[in-house]
N, C-alpha and C positions, 0 to 999 in steps of 0.2 A: 637829359637827366643824369646819364652817366659822366658827361662833361662837368656838369655842375658838382657832383659829388667828388669828383677828382680834384677840382678847384678848391672846394671847401677843405678836403683833407690835406692838400698841398699847403694852402695857406695857414691851417693849424699847425703842421710841421714846422713851417719856417718861423712863425710867431713864438711857439714854444721854445724853440732852439736858440732863440735870441739871448742876449746878455740881461741879466737882472740889474735893474736900476739900483743906485745906491753904492756905498763902498763895499768892496771885497774885504773880508776880515783876513789879516795876517797876525799870527802870534808875535807879541812884542819880543825883541831880542833880548837876552840875558844881560844884566849889567856887565860892562867890560871891566872887570877887576880880577885880581889874581889871587885874592886872599880875603880872610874874614877879619883879620886884625891888623893893626899897623905893624910894620916891620916884618921879620921872618916869621914864617908859619911854625907853630910849636911842633916839635918832634915827639916829646914825651914829658910826662910830669915829673916833678922832683921825687927822687927815690926816698921813700919814707921809712924803710926798714933800716934799723941800725946794724952794722956789721955783726954777722952771726946771729941776729935775732929777727925772727919772722913775726910780724905784728899782723893779726887778722884783719884783712881789708887794708893792708898798708903797702901792697905792691905798687910799682911804678905802672903807669899805664902810657901806652904809644899810639900815637896817632898816625894811621897808614892812610896816605893819600889815595884817593879814589877807591877805597875798599867798599866793595858792595855790602848792603844791609841786608841781613835775612828778613824774610816777611814776619816771622815770629821772633823778633830781636830780643823779647824778654827772656827767652830760653837761655841766653848767654849769661844770666845769672845763676844758672845751675840750680834752680829751687823746684822740686817736684810740686811742692804745696802752692808755689806762686803760679806755676803753669796750670795746675788743676782749677785754680781760683779764677784764672783768666779765661779758661774754657767754659766755666760756668756762666761767666758774665757775658761772653760772646754768644751764648745760647739763649740767654734770658734777660738780657738788658733791654728794657722798654725804649730808651732812647735810640738804640741801634735798630730796633724793630721799626720804629717811626721812620727812621731815615730810609730803610729799605722800603717801606711802603710809599714814601715820597718818590723814591726813584722809579718804582714800578708805575705810579701815577703819571710822572713826567714822561716816561717812555711811551705809555699808552696814549697820552694827549698828542705827542709828536706823531705816533702812528695814525691817529685819527685825522690829523691835519693833512697827512700825506694823500689821504683819499681825495683830496680836492684836485690832484692831478689828473683824476679819471673822470669821465662823463658820469652824470648822475641819471640813473635809469629807473623808472617807475612804470607799474602797470595799474590799469584801472579798468572797471567794468561797471556799467550802470544799466538799469531796465526802468524804463518810464512808461506809465499808463496815462494818457493825456485826452482831454476833450477840449476842442478848439472850434471856434466859429469859422466857417467857410469863408467869411469875409476877409480873415486874417491872411488867407492864402490868395486872395483875389477872386474867389469863386463864391458870391453870396447865394447863388442858387443851391449850393449844396447844404445850405443850413449849418448844422454842426457835425465836426468829424470826430470820431472816437478811434484812437490808434495807440499801438505800442511801439516803442522805440529802444531797442537794445544796442548798446554802445560798448565796445571794448577797444582799448588802445595801449600802446606802449609809448611812453614819452621819454624823450632824452634831452638833457640839458648839460652844456658844457661850457665853463667860463674859460676863455682862451687867456692863459698867463703871459699875455704879450709882453708885459715889462717886468715880469718876475716878482710881482707882489706876492703871489701864493709861495714860490720859491723861498723868498725871504722870510715868510712867516714860518714856513716849515724850517728853515735853517734857525730861526730864532727859538723855535720850541725845541729842536734838537739840541741847541746850546744850553737850553734850560735843563734838558735832561742830563747833559754833561755835568751842569753845575751839581745837580742832585747827586750824581755819581761821586764826584769828588767831595761832596758834603758828606756822603757816606763814609768815604775813606778817611776824611777828617774825624768824624765821629768814633770810628773805629780806633784811629791813633790816639786820639784824645782819652778814650776809655782805658784802653790798654796802659797808656803812661800814667794816667792817674791812679790805676790800680797798683802799679809798681811803686809809685812814690807814696801812696797811702800804707802799703804793706811796709815799706821802710820806715815810715813815721811811726806806725804802730810798734815795729820791733824796737825803734829807738826810744819810743816813749815807755815801753815795758822795761828796758834796760835802765833807763833813768829811774824808774820807781824803784826798782831792785836796789840800785845804788843809793838812791836817797833813803830808803828804809834801812840800809845798812848803816848810813850816817846817823840816823835817828837813834839807833840801837847804841851807837858808840857814844852819842852825846848824852843819852840816859844814863849809861853807865858811869860816864864822867860826872854827871849830875849826882849820882848816888854817893859817889866817893867823896865830892865835895861836901855832900849833906852830912857824911859821917864825920868829916874833919870839923865841919862847923860845931858838931855835937861836942867833939873833945877839944875844941878851942884851937884847932890847927888851921883853921881858915876862917875868913870874915864872911859876914852876910852879903856883903857887896860882891864877893866872888860867887856866891850862891845865886844871887840875882842875875849876874851876868850870864851864868850858865843856863839859868832857866830862860832866859830872854833868847840866848843862842838856840836853844832846843825848839823853843816855840816858833821861831823864825823858820827853821828848817821844816817843822811840821806843816807850817802853812803852805809849802810848796807841793805837798803830796796831793790834796784834793784837786787842784787844777790839773795836775798830771793825770789823775785817775779819771776825771772828767773827759780830759783829752782822749785817752785811751777808749773809753766808751764811744765817744763820738766817731773815732776812726773806725771802730767795729762796725758801728752803724752804717758809716759810709761806705764801707766794703759791701755791706748787705744790700744797699741801694744800688750799688754797681751790678750786682749779680741778680737784681730783680727779686729780692727777698725781703720780707717783712724782718725788722730788727730782733723781734722776739723768737723768730723761726731760722734765723740765720745762724749756721754753725761751721765754723772753719778752725783749723789748727793754728795755735798762736804762732805768729812770725817771730823769729828771732835773727838778729844780724848774723849769727853763726851758720844759719841755713842758706845765706846768700854768698856768692863769689863775686868779686869785683872782676869785670871784664878786663883783661890785659890789653888787647888790641882794639882801639876805637876807630871808626870810620872818619875820614876827612874828605867828604865829597868835594869835587871840583866845584868852584862857584858857578861855573857855566851850566852845571846840571841841577843846581839846587832849585831853580825855578820849575824844573820838570818834575822834581821829587816831592816838593811841598804840595800837599792836596788843597791847603787854604789858598796858595797862589794859583792853582789851576781852577779852583772855584771862581776866583775873580776873573781869571782870563775867560772862563766860560760866560761869566755875566758881561764882560766887555763884548765878547762875540755876539751875545744876544742883543745888546744895546745897538752894536753896529748894523745887525741884520734889521732891527726895527726902523732904522733911519731909510733903509730901502723899502720897507713896507709903507712908510708915510710919504715917500717919494712916489710910489706907484699908485697911491690913492688919489694922487692929483692928476693922474693920466688917464686917458680913456679906457673904459672897461668893455670889453668885447664878450659877447656871448652867442653861442649857437644853441638853437632850440629845434627840436623836430618831434613828430608823433607819427605813429603808423597803427592804424587799426581798422574797425569796420563798424557800419551802422545798418541795422535791418530790423524789420518789424518782428521777425521771428529768430529766436535765438539759433535755430538750425541753418539759417540763411546768413549768419553773421560773417561766416568764413568764405562766402562765395566772392569771386573776383568782382562782381558788380557791387559788392557792399564796401569794398575797400576805400577808405579815406586816409590821407596823409597831409602832413604840413611841414615845411622847413623854413625857418626863419634865422635871421641874424640881426644882432643889434649892437649898437655902439652908444655908450653913455659916457659923456664928458662932463665933469663937474664944472659948471659955469660961475655959480656965486653961492658960497656958503658962509658968507660973513667973516672971512679969513680964518675959518676953523682949520681947514687942511694945511694952510700955511704954517699956522702956529703950532699945529701937531707935529709938523716936520721939524720946526725949530726946537721944540721940546724934545724931540727924538734926538736931535744933535746934541743938545745939552745933556741928555741922560748918557749918550755915548761918551761925552767929555768927562762926566762924573764918574763913570765906570773906569776909564782910563786912569783918572787921579786915584781912585780907590785900589786899583791893580798896583800902581806904582807904590803906594803906601804899604800894601801888603807885601811886595817885594822887599821893600826897606826893612820892614818888621821881621820878615824871614831871615835876613842877613844879620839883623841886629840879635835875634834869638840865638844863632849859631855863634856868632862872637861873644855874646854873654856865656854861653855854656862853656865854651873853650877857655875863657878867662877864669870862669868859676872852677873849673876842674883843675887848673893850675893853682889857684888860690887854695882850693880844698886840700890839695897834696901838701902845700907848704904849712897850712893850719893842722892837718893831721900829724905831720912830723913833729911840729913844735908841741902838740898836745901829747903825741906818744912819748917824746923826750920828757914832758913833764910828769907824765904818769909813771914812767920807769924810775925817774928821780924820786919820786913820792913813795914809790914801792921800795926802793933801796933804802930811804931815809927810815921807813917804818921797820924794815929788817934790822937796821943797825940799832934803832931805838929798842926793839924787843930783845936784841943780845945784850944791849947795856942793861936793861931791866933784869934780865936773868942773872947778871954779874952784880947787880946792886948799884950800877952807875947812872940809872935813870929811874924816874918815878913812873907810876902806872898812868898818872895823869898825862905824862909826855907821850906814852903809848897812844893813849886815846887821841890826842891831838894829831899825832902822826897818821893814825888811822883815818881821822877825819879829812885831812889834807889828801890823803891817797883816794878816799872815795870821791872827793871833789874833782880830782884830777880824772878819775875813772869816768865821771858823768861827762865832763868836757870831751873825753876821748870818744865816747859812745856818740856824742852829738857830731863831732868832726867825722866820724866813720860813716855815720848815716848820711851825712850831707854829700859825701863821695858817691854813694849810691844813687842819691836822688838826682844829682846833678849828671851822673852818667845816663841815667834814663832820660833827663832833659835834653842831652846832646842827641840820643837817638830820635827823640821826637822832633826836634828842631831840624834835622836832616830828612825827615820824611817817614821814618818808620819802616821802609822797605816795603811799601804796600804794592809795589810792581812785581815783587817775588811772591806774592800770596794768591791763593785761588780758592780760599775757604769762604768768600762771599761772591754770590752771584751778581754781578754788576752789569750783566748783558741786557740788551733790549729785549723785550719780549715780542717786538714786531719782526715778522718774517719778510716783509715786502717794502724794502726800503728804496727800492729802485723807483726811478721816475719814468713815465711813458716817453 
């Protein structure tokens, strides 16, 4: 008996220590590229400030190679209101809560599957009162027999993972848990980036409304002047109709802007998990935000490690690779050990006597012989799924590099656009100053002043848009580089399982 037990345990140790069938997953190497754009990597954006003139949001931005990204990258905009809003969103956003719950579920599912590495042990007890014919026992003379049978046993079943099917299944479920972890990081990054860009859009829209309202006021004043001149014969009705059309066209731009502002406000409410009617926050203005001067330029070889969406698809590729091993193992023999130990006695008090002891030990091997090609086609399907996951991973990597490249190009273009609009705004302001001076000396009419004011206000609106675009594309760069989630510890992404080891 002792030799048999030693043989069984030795065989189990040898089989479970064997290699798992199927391909072993290896993380794909990063693309062999030295940059994100053709030609030399950008060092800094165009200087937007005129000599001796500092324009809000107009400083040059410098790209620092391999500069690490802080976990709370949005704090670089130096806005307490923005920081407070993001903290509210992180605490109450339902999408983030759902991602955290999905991660917990995946961790628990993987932990449950790891239980297959251990024997399954169960206990049973039964008491039976029976009446049987003596003929059933080969003793007809006894007539009928009335007896009680008490049975108690401990049953053990252990499926030997000889070919690694269980190990591959656990590997696949752990990869799924990794996917949910990076999906949580991606949700976190998307949420914070969306709040920043929405806040910037709200500030931009509010500034555009203010500038447009000033234009409407200037055009109304000019219309009043023309109306008085028409009354005394100093202007034609055609001039009056033209000015009325100009004013009406400008007024038509206000309702869409106000509608956009309300929708942006509601969007911020949704991000923070609040109802629109109950959401309250301080109005964002561009003056409350500072443009980060130093921007990260992560090495291309690190981007695939920093992007949570790339890590998501890497985990899906890992899972699909492990499922090939599961499908392969299902085609091979399945080995199972079973055993039981207990007692049977007429009285419960005698159940634990040595004479009442009963036990059994069995080993079985099951080899699928014919299933109509089911197992073969399942393996082929798993291989195709792995190939699909590999293609999706490659597509995600290409998209990640495209995002970074687009962000870098946009930031350079934004700086050029801001400089042009800043120059136009300063020229319009100077023109307005000169016309006002001429009006005071009698060299210009009041109509010329109103025209100059309108030109200035239009230039101011364009400058607001250009300024806001710089903020938004700066946030897009941080998002495209991964957002620094590896430097953050405010989300619990650890597994709740404490027993990851295998026997």
